[in-house]
Each structure stands twice: as C-alpha cells, then as structure tokens.
C-alpha positions in Angstrom: -26.5 -59.9 -20.2 -29.6 -62.2 -20.5 -28.2 -64.6 -17.3 -27.2 -61.1 -15.3 -31.1 -60.0 -16.1 -32.2 -63.4 -15.2 -29.9 -63.3 -11.7 -31.5 -59.7 -11.0 -35.1 -60.9 -11.4 -34.6 -64.1 -9.8 -33.1 -61.9 -6.9 -35.9 -59.6 -6.9 -38.3 -62.5 -6.5 -36.6 -64.1 -3.7 -35.6 -60.9 -1.6 -39.2 -60.4 -0.5 -39.5 -63.9 0.3 -36.5 -63.9 2.4 -38.2 -60.7 4.2 -41.2 -62.5 4.9 -39.6 -65.6 6.0 -37.1 -63.6 8.3 -40.2 -61.9 9.8 -42.2 -65.0 10.5 -39.0 -66.6 12.2 -39.1 -62.9 14.0 -42.6 -63.1 15.1 -42.6 -66.6 16.3 -39.4 -65.9 18.5 -41.2 -62.8 20.2 -44.0 -64.9 21.0 -44.3 -66.9 24.1 -43.9 -70.4 23.4 -46.6 -73.2 24.2 -45.3 -75.8 26.4 -46.2 -79.6 26.1 -45.2 -81.8 29.2 -45.2 -85.0 28.9 -44.7 -87.3 31.8 -44.4 -91.0 31.3 -44.7 -93.2 34.3 -42.6 -96.2 35.2 -40.8 -96.2 31.9 -36.9 -97.0 32.7 -34.3 -95.2 31.1 -33.4 -98.1 28.7 -36.8 -98.9 27.9 -36.4 -95.9 25.2 -34.4 -96.6 22.3 -32.2 -93.4 22.0 -31.2 -94.0 25.8 -30.7 -97.7 25.6 -28.8 -97.6 22.8 -26.0 -95.0 24.1 -26.0 -96.8 27.1 -25.6 -99.9 25.6 -23.4 -98.9 23.0 -25.4 -100.2 20.5 -28.2 -98.6 17.8 -31.9 -98.8 17.9 -32.3 -101.2 15.3 -30.6 -103.7 17.6 -33.1 -103.4 20.3 -36.0 -105.7 21.4 -37.8 -102.5 22.6 -39.5 -100.0 20.1 -39.6 -96.3 20.5 -39.2 -94.5 17.0 -41.0 -91.6 17.8 -39.5 -90.6 20.9 -36.1 -91.4 19.2 -37.5 -89.0 16.7 -37.7 -86.4 19.5 -34.6 -87.0 20.7 -32.6 -86.5 17.4 -34.7 -83.5 17.4 -34.0 -81.9 20.6 -31.5 -82.3 23.3 -31.1 -85.8 25.5 -30.5 -85.3 29.0 -28.2 -88.3 29.7 -27.7 -87.9 33.7 -30.9 -86.6 35.0 -32.9 -87.8 38.1 -36.2 -88.6 39.3 -37.7 -90.1 42.7 -37.8 -93.7 43.4 -41.7 -94.0 42.8 -44.7 -91.8 41.3 -46.1 -89.2 43.8 -42.7 -87.7 45.1 -41.6 -87.0 41.1 -44.8 -85.4 40.3 -44.8 -83.4 43.7 -41.2 -82.2 43.1 -42.0 -81.3 39.2 -44.7 -79.1 40.0 -43.5 -77.2 42.6 -39.4 -77.3 42.1 -38.9 -78.5 45.5 -36.9 -81.8 46.2 -39.7 -84.0 47.5 -38.2 -84.8 50.6 -38.9 -81.2 51.8 -42.9 -82.0 51.0 -42.8 -85.3 53.1 -43.8 -86.9 49.9 -41.4 -90.0 49.7 -43.7 -92.4 48.7 -46.6 -93.6 46.4 -49.5 -93.5 48.6 -51.2 -96.7 49.0 -55.1 -96.8 50.0 -54.5 -94.3 52.8 -56.8 -95.5 55.3 -54.3 -93.9 57.9 -54.5 -90.1 57.5 -55.1 -88.1 60.4 -58.3 -86.8 59.0 -59.7 -90.1 58.8 -58.4 -91.6 62.3 -58.9 -88.4 64.3 -55.4 -88.6 65.6 -53.7 -85.3 66.4 -51.5 -84.1 63.7 -48.0 -83.7 64.5 -46.3 -80.2 63.9 -45.6 -79.1 60.6 -47.7 -82.0 59.2 -51.1 -82.1 57.8 -54.9 -84.0 57.8 -54.4 -86.0 54.6 -50.6 -87.3 56.0 -50.6 -90.8 56.9 -48.8 -93.3 59.3 -47.4 -95.9 57.1 -46.6 -98.3 59.9 -50.3 -99.6 59.8 -51.2 -98.9 56.0 -48.1 -101.3 54.5 -48.6 -103.8 57.6 -44.5 -103.4 58.7 -43.3 -105.5 61.7 -42.4 -102.6 64.3 -39.8 -105.4 65.6 -37.7 -106.2 62.6 -35.7 -102.9 62.4 -33.9 -100.2 64.5 -36.3 -97.1 63.3 -39.8 -96.2 62.7 -41.1 -95.8 59.5 -41.8 -92.0 59.2 -45.1 -90.0 58.1 -45.8 -89.8 54.4 -47.4 -86.8 52.7 -50.4 -88.0 50.4 -51.1 -84.1 48.9 -49.3 -80.9 48.0 -50.0 -78.9 51.0 -49.7 -74.9 50.8 -47.0 -74.7 47.7 -47.4 -72.9 44.4 -47.6 -75.0 41.1 -46.2 -74.7 37.7 -49.9 -73.7 36.4 -50.0 -71.1 39.2 -46.8 -69.7 38.3 -47.5 -69.4 34.2 -48.9 -66.1 34.5 -50.8 -65.5 31.2 -50.8 -69.2 29.9 -54.0 -71.5 29.7 -53.2 -74.6 31.8 -54.5 -77.8 30.9 -54.2 -81.7 32.6 -54.9 -85.2 31.3 -54.0 -88.4 32.8 -52.8 -89.8 36.1 -52.6 -87.2 39.0 -51.3 -89.1 42.5 -51.4 -86.0 44.4 -54.5 -85.5 45.9 -55.2 -88.2 48.5 -57.3 -90.0 45.7 -59.6 -87.3 44.7 -59.8 -85.2 47.7 -61.5 -81.9 47.3 -59.0 -78.7 47.7 -55.9 -81.1 45.9 -57.2 -82.1 42.6 -55.9 -80.6 39.4 -58.6 -78.3 39.0 -58.0 -76.9 42.5 -54.0 -76.7 42.1 -54.4 -73.8 39.0 -55.2 -76.2 36.2 -57.9 -74.4 34.3 -59.1 -77.3 31.9 -59.1 -80.8 33.1 -59.3 -83.4 30.3 -59.2 -86.6 32.4 -57.7 -87.7 35.1 -57.4 -90.3 38.2 -55.4 -90.3 41.2 -53.6 -93.2 42.1 -51.8 -96.1 41.0 -52.3 -97.9 37.4 -54.8 -98.1 35.1 -56.3 -100.7 33.0 -55.6 -100.2 29.3 -58.5 -101.8 27.6 -61.9 -100.3 27.9 -63.7 -99.7 30.4 -60.6 -97.9 31.8 -60.5 -98.1 35.6 -58.1 -97.1 38.2 -56.5 -100.0 39.6 -54.9 -98.5 43.6 -57.5 -95.7 43.9 -60.5 -95.5 46.4 -62.8 -96.0 43.2 -62.4 -98.3 40.6 -63.2 -95.6 38.2 -61.1 -92.6 36.6 -62.1 -89.7 39.2 -62.9 -87.6 35.8 -63.2 -89.8 33.0 -63.5 -86.7 30.6 -66.2 -86.2 27.6 -66.9 -88.8 25.5 -64.7 -89.4 22.5 -66.1 -89.7 19.0 -65.5 -92.5 18.0 -64.3 -94.1 21.2 -60.9 -95.4 21.6 -60.7 -98.8 23.5 -57.4 -98.7 24.1 -55.8 -96.2 26.9 -53.1 -95.0 25.1 -55.2 -94.2 22.0 -57.6 -92.4 24.1 -54.9 -90.1 26.2 -53.5 -89.1 22.3 -57.0 -88.2 20.8 -58.0 -86.2 23.9 -54.7 -84.2 23.7 -55.3 -83.6 20.1 -58.8 -82.5 20.7 -57.5 -80.0 22.8 -54.9 -78.8 20.3 -57.0 -78.8 17.5 -59.5 -76.4 19.8 -56.3 -74.1 20.9 -55.3 -73.7 17.1 -58.8 -72.7 16.1 -59.3 -69.9 18.8 -56.0 -68.2 17.2 -55.6 -67.1 20.6 -52.6 -65.1 21.2 -52.7 -66.8 24.9 -50.1 -69.7 24.8 -51.1 -73.5 26.1 -49.4 -74.8 28.9 -50.1 -79.0 28.7 -49.3 -81.5 31.2 -50.0 -84.8 29.9 -49.1 -87.7 32.6 -49.2 -90.5 30.5 -50.6 -93.7 32.5 -48.2 -96.1 30.4 -45.9 -98.0 31.2 -47.3 -98.5 34.8 -48.6 -101.9 35.3 -50.9 -103.7 34.9 -49.1 -104.9 31.6 -51.2 -104.7 28.7 -50.8 -104.2 25.2 -53.0 -103.6 22.2 -53.5 -106.7 20.2 -51.5 -105.9 16.7 -48.6 -104.8 19.0 -48.8 -107.8 21.2 -48.7 -110.1 18.1 -45.8 -108.0 16.4 -43.6 -108.2 19.2 -44.4 -112.1 19.8 -43.2 -112.8 16.4 -40.4 -110.9 16.8 -39.4 -112.8 20.2 -39.5 -115.8 18.2 -37.0 -114.7 16.0 -33.4 -116.6 16.5 -31.7 -113.4 17.7 -33.8 -112.8 20.3 -34.0 -116.3 21.8 -32.6 -116.9 25.5 -33.0 -113.2 25.8 -34.9 -112.6 29.4 -36.4 -109.2 29.0 -37.9 -110.1 25.4 -41.4 -109.7 26.5 -44.0 -109.3 24.0 -46.4 -107.8 26.2 -44.5 -104.8 27.7 -42.9 -104.4 24.4 -46.6 -103.8 23.0 -47.0 -101.6 25.9 -44.2 -99.4 25.1 -45.1 -99.3 21.6 -48.5 -97.8 22.4 -47.1 -95.3 24.4 -44.7 -94.5 21.8 -47.3 -94.0 18.7 -49.6 -92.3 21.3 -47.0 -89.4 21.9 -46.2 -89.6 18.1 -49.7 -88.7 17.6 -49.4 -85.7 19.7 -46.1 -84.6 17.9 -48.0 -84.9 14.7 -50.8 -83.0 15.6 -48.6 -80.2 16.5 -47.1 -80.3 13.1 -50.4 -80.5 11.2 -51.7 -77.4 13.1 -48.6 -75.5 12.5 -47.8 -75.5 16.2 -44.7 -77.5 16.7 -42.3 -74.6 15.6 -43.5 -72.5 18.6 -44.2 -75.4 21.2 -41.1 -76.5 23.5 -41.6 -80.1 24.4 -40.5 -81.6 27.2 -40.5 -85.6 27.9 -39.5 -87.6 30.8 -40.1 -90.4 33.1 -41.3 -90.4 36.6 -39.0 -93.2 38.2 -36.8 -96.3 36.6 -38.4 -99.3 35.2 -39.9 -102.2 37.6 -37.4 -104.7 37.8 -40.0 -107.5 37.5 -41.3 -106.1 34.3 -38.3 -104.7 32.5 -34.5 -104.6 32.6 -32.7 -101.4 33.3 -29.1 -102.8 32.4 -26.7 -101.4 32.5 -28.2 -99.7 35.6 -28.5 -101.3 38.6 -32.1 -101.8 40.3 -35.3 -100.3 39.4 -38.4 -98.8 40.7 -38.4 -98.3 44.7 -34.8 -98.1 44.6 -32.3 -95.4 44.9 -29.8 -97.1 42.8 -29.3 -95.8 39.4 -32.0 -98.3 37.9 -34.6 -96.7 40.0 -34.0 -92.8 40.1 -32.1 -92.1 36.6 -34.8 -91.5 34.2 -35.1 -90.4 30.3 -35.3 -86.8 29.8 -35.7 -85.0 26.4 -36.1 -81.3 25.6 -37.2 -80.1 22.2 -37.4 -76.3 21.9 -36.9 -75.3 18.0 -34.6 -72.5 17.8 -33.6 -72.7 21.4 -32.3 -76.3 21.6 -29.9 -78.1 19.2 -31.3 -81.1 17.3 -29.4 -84.4 17.9 -27.5 -83.2 21.0 -26.6 -84.6 24.7 -26.3 -83.0 27.8 -24.4 -85.3 30.3 -24.9 -82.5 33.4 -26.3 -84.2 36.2 -29.9 -82.4 37.0 -33.1 -83.5 38.4 -36.7 -83.0 38.4 -36.9 -80.3 40.5 -35.4 -78.3 37.7 -38.7 -78.4 35.5 -40.4 -75.9 37.4 -37.8 -72.9 37.3 -37.0 -74.3 33.3 -40.4 -73.9 32.3 -40.6 -70.4 34.1 -37.7 -69.3 31.8 -39.1 -70.7 28.5 -42.3 -69.1 29.2 -40.6 -65.5 30.0 -42.8 -65.1 33.4 -41.3 -63.4 36.3 -40.7 -66.0 39.1 -38.7 -64.0 41.5 -40.9 -65.4 44.3 -39.4 -68.9 43.7 -35.6 -67.8 43.2 -36.1 -66.2 46.6 -37.8 -68.6 48.3 -34.9 -70.6 50.3 -37.3 -74.0 50.3 -37.0 -74.0 46.7 -34.3 -76.2 45.1 -34.6 -76.4 41.1 -32.5 -74.1 38.9 -33.4 -73.4 35.4 -31.8 -75.8 32.7 -32.0 -73.5 30.3 -28.4 -72.0 30.2 -27.5 -76.1 29.0 -29.5 -75.6 25.8 -26.5 -73.8 24.4 -23.4 -75.0 27.1 -24.0 -78.3 27.2 -21.0 -79.1 29.2 -21.8 -76.2 31.6 -18.8 -74.6 31.4 -20.0 -71.1 32.2 -21.6 -72.4 35.3 -24.7 -71.0 34.9 -26.5 -74.0 36.0 -25.1 -74.1 39.8 -26.5 -77.1 41.3 -23.9 -80.3 42.1 -25.8 -82.1 44.9 -29.1 -84.0 44.9 -30.5 -85.9 48.1 -33.3 -88.8 47.9 -35.1 -90.3 51.0 -37.3 -93.0 50.6 -39.1 -94.5 53.5 -40.9 -97.4 52.4 -38.6 -100.8 52.1 -39.4 -101.3 48.3 -40.0 -104.9 46.5 -39.0 -107.8 48.5 -36.2 -109.5 46.7 -34.5 -107.0 44.7 -32.0 -105.2 47.6 -31.6 -105.3 51.1 -31.8 -101.9 52.3 -34.6 -100.9 54.3 -35.4 -97.3 54.9 -33.0 -95.6 52.4 -31.2 -92.1 51.5 -29.0 -91.2 49.2 -26.5 -88.3 47.7 -25.5 -87.6 44.1 -22.1 -85.1 44.6 -20.0 -84.7 41.6 -19.3 -88.0 40.1 -20.0 -90.0 43.8 -23.0 -91.5 45.0 -23.4 -92.6 48.4 -26.4 -94.7 49.6 -27.0 -94.5 53.4 -29.5 -97.3 54.9 -31.1 -95.9 58.7 -30.4 -99.6 59.6 -26.9 -99.0 59.6 -25.4 -99.7 56.2 -23.6 -97.3 54.0 -22.2 -97.6 50.3 -20.1 -95.2 47.9 -19.7 -95.2 44.1 -18.1 -93.4 41.7 -21.0 -93.1 38.8 -18.5 -91.7 36.1 -16.8 -95.1 36.2 -19.5 -97.4 37.5 -22.6 -96.8 36.3 -23.9 -100.4 37.3 -23.2 -99.6 40.8 -21.0 -103.0 41.2 -17.6 -101.4 43.1 -18.3 -100.2 46.6 -15.5 -97.5 47.5 -16.8 -96.9 51.3 -14.1 -98.7 52.7 -11.5 -97.6 50.1 -12.3 -94.0 50.3 -13.9 -93.4 54.3 -13.0 -90.1 54.2 -15.2 -89.0 51.4 -17.7 -91.6 52.7 -18.2 -90.2 55.8 -18.0 -86.7 54.7 -20.8 -87.3 52.1 -22.9 -89.1 55.1 -22.5 -86.2 57.0 -23.7 -83.9 54.5 -26.8 -86.0 53.3 -28.2 -86.8 56.7 -27.3 -82.9 57.8 -29.1 -81.5 54.7 -32.1 -84.2 55.8 -32.3 -82.7 59.1 -32.2 -79.1 58.6 -34.3 -78.8 55.4 -37.0 -81.5 56.0 -39.8 -81.8 58.9 -38.8 -84.0 61.5 -42.3 -85.9 61.4 -41.4 -87.4 57.9 -38.0 -88.1 59.0 -36.9 -91.7 60.9 -36.5 -91.8 64.4 -35.3 -94.8 66.8 -38.0 -97.2 66.8 -38.8 -98.2 70.5 -40.5 -101.6 69.8 -37.0 -102.7 68.2 -36.1 -106.1 69.5 -32.2 -107.0 68.5 -33.1 -110.3 69.6 -35.7 -110.9 67.3 -35.9 -111.4 63.5 -33.3 -109.1 61.4 -34.1 -109.4 57.8 -32.1 -106.1 57.3 -29.3 -107.6 59.1 -28.2 -105.9 62.8 -29.2 -102.2 63.8 -26.0 -99.9 63.7 -26.8 -96.4 65.3 -26.1 -93.4 63.3 -22.8 -92.5 65.5 -21.2 -96.0 65.5 -21.7 -95.9 62.1 -19.7 -92.8 61.5 -17.0 -94.0 64.2 -16.6 -97.0 61.9 -15.9 -94.9 59.0 -13.9 -92.5 61.0 -11.6 -95.3 62.5 -10.8 -96.7 58.9 -8.9 -93.7 58.3 -7.8 -91.6 61.0 -4.6 -89.8 59.3 -6.7 -88.7 56.6 -9.7 -87.2 58.4 -7.3 -85.2 60.4 -5.6 -83.6 57.4 
C-alpha cells in the first residue's frame, strides 16, 4: 500500500510537469521559427567530414580534414547528398536568394573588376540586359579567334527580382559576410537595398584576407564595403570575427524577447582564397601531416586544413550560442557551400573536377538542414535538388504566403520540406527532376578541356555540352566520378538530353546572355579547345550513331 501511495504521489508530481513540458513543446511548435542560413565559400563536398566519409566509405576519424562541429550538425539533422549549386560564387548566391536558376538572371560568372559594364563604357544596353552587365571578352582578356562562339554578356548584380528577406514578411532579416551580388557596392544593389534590415558587416567580391586588417582581395577597394561595428575585444582571425558578430546579433535578439522571428544569412568567407589559417590550427595540422599514415598524401595540406578547422570552429560557436540562449529548439539551421572546392587547393575525390567546372566536383556541394521536431536526426536524403530550392523551402519553414513565387513561371525552385519526412520522395511531393547549368567562362587552365559549357542532370543521367562542339554523357548513379562517357553508347539519350538542355536555355534565358557564332573565329588559327563543330552538325553526328533507335 505504501508503494502504491508513493506511485500515486510520484504520478501526481509528474503529471503537471508532463503537461508543462507538453505545453512548452506546443508553444514552440506554434511559434514561427528563426532561420539561420549559413553559406560557406569554395568548400568542396569532401571538405566536410560527414560527406567525405560517405563518399569514400570510411569514417571521419580516418580523414585528414577535421570538421567536428559541422559533422555534429549533420548527425542532428538531414544530409542532402545530391544537392547542387553553381560553378562559382555569384551565380549560386543569385539563385539562392531568388529561387531562380542563375541562367535566367544572366548571372553565370563570378565577375571580376567589372571595368566593362555598359554604365562605365557608355555603350548601348542590349535588349533585356542592364547597365551593370558587362562584356567579358575584354574583361577576361580572351582571344576572339580561338573558338567558334562568342563569350556572352554577364550580369553582375540582381536586377528587378524579389529576394528571400523581401519574401519573409514579419521577419527581422540580417546579413553578414560576402555579398558578391552588387557590382562592387553599387548603390541600389547592396544587402541593405535588397531587403536586409540589418547588415552586420559585408564586402562585395572575391575573397578576403583572414588576418587583421581584413581586406577584400578582388573588389573595387581593398577594404570591406561595410566593416561593421568594432568588436571588443577585437578578433584577429576572420572566422572568429564572423562568429563574434553573429553571436552579438543572437544575444541582442534574445534580449529583446521579441515575438518577431529572425532570418540571419551568414555568407561565410571561408574557405575562399587566400588560404590562411590560425597559427595554432596550422601547427596542429603540420604535426598531423608529419605522422606516418599521412605520408605521401597529396592533399594533406596543413594550411587549408587549418582554414577549414577555423571555419568549423566559427560555425560551432554560432550553434553553441543558439543553445546557450535557448534559441536552438526553434531555429531552423541550413548549411551549404556555394560551389565545389578549388582543384588546385583541395581534392574533391571521388568527385571529378572542382570549382569553375560542371563536373560533380564543381557543383555538387554539402547541404544540411536541422530543424528540431521537423527534420529527423542522423538521416540522409539522396534525392537530387539544387540551390534554387532554398527560397521556397525557407518560405515554407516560415509559414509565409509565397503564392506570387509559385505563380511566377520564371521561378524554378520547389520546397524541400516534403523531403524532411519522405526522404526517398516516394509521395512525389518534390516535383523537380531536371537541372540545367550554363557557364560562359573557360575556367582554370589545365583542369578541363571544355570552353563555354552547359550541363543537364535529368534523373540518374548527366549530359555535358561544350559549345565548341563536344558532348559527354554519364550515369551519375553508377559513375559518380564521371569517367565512363556513354554518349556514343547511348546516342539517342545523349541527343534527347542535348535537345532538352539547349531548348531550355533558349526558351528561358535572355539571348544576350547565351553564346552566338563568333564572326572573328579563324578555323586556321590556334584551336586550344579543338575544332569548332556547329550545333546542327553535332546533332547530326549523334543521330547517325543510332538512326533505328531514334526512329523508334
């Protein structure tokens, strides 16, 4: 009897506690969540331990690079293992903020010094283009006679589009980091002009040095466009500086005890060049590289490993602050990279290639979503998706009306939220199955033999098309390294995908941004990308490979 009484007393004590906890969970569930969006720079798929371990069939403790905090985030949320960005920085940022494939926006390149904008040169602006767009022939010092197509115009800033913070009604939106969408701090195209109510600090192009004084490496000025309020005490390493600014923002938002949720976009400068790590991190990885098990490994590079470690620590500090302030349970955290790792700096193996290429190593990137109570810890989603999906996903997470986006035929992204509970997309509530890319710049010499380049991923297959006249086809599900060209084995599929790819680009992209025949091309001159094969001749060659199949 005494035991029964004790049980009753215990139950009487626990019941209101259970009700209280349930009430707290219900209250959190009814609140609009905060959103922390972290975009890192030039971080390859296999630079992050959780992704490298899966791709290489190993464990994170067997890897030279160390990203323990991001790996922990992966264990607490969902990995998206076939998530794509663009080849370089600016296109991904444009697509992310607008939900449109970057090709539509003419944003196919990471613009350089932008000396040839129509605004600066006074030349007439082509139909559909913009004064801030530029003519890359002169900008990149390309020879006009070495290939059969011209370099198209490139957009350098977002023009007449709605961005995520403009769509997140009722949210307090803030930005910090690398913007790279404003034609170098051009008024009207800065973060504060594109919907962000608070800008903690930003610069507008290229990379930044990591040691104080922080300086932009490829912008119009040497200094950050908006360096932000002085920190007390100052942080001498950029990754630590970014973390401190983010944590100051989080502390202020928590202190306000406001019902207004926040959207914080952290465009982290790491791990873009210059490759610079903190002294203690560099010393640690030098010692690690000297150990026998790492002898002879080409990409046991201490400086880059230290930079990744600094980035990981920076992000870990932000996540710790969410926990400390009691914000973590009602904050959706999204982590991704803007393109693959630079091939001269890191290895993306087993993925082929790297930044500035349309091979998997250039555009497949790590992506993680942690939304407590909505994503399942320790899960992975292998469904193909891309950066244009971030916009509608955030709108769904926030519970805001974005019917204008869904009704706009020039938008491409679809919400990823159905995949949070249906990892294999068995219900088909995530509808996308085709993804197009176009890259007009030739890329980094010595890493590939494509000139102006486009690609299409459709189902398991991926087609590469070089406007110089080359085509390649790969089954990504079976050949993640893109080593087995199937174009001559399955010419019917190659032709169909080539037609789909070029048709989509012609239909959905401003003609001013797409290649056209080069009137200065000299077929008797230097041909660094091989002989020029016009498009129709290329199609005919594929048709001849399997005429019976095509007729059927």
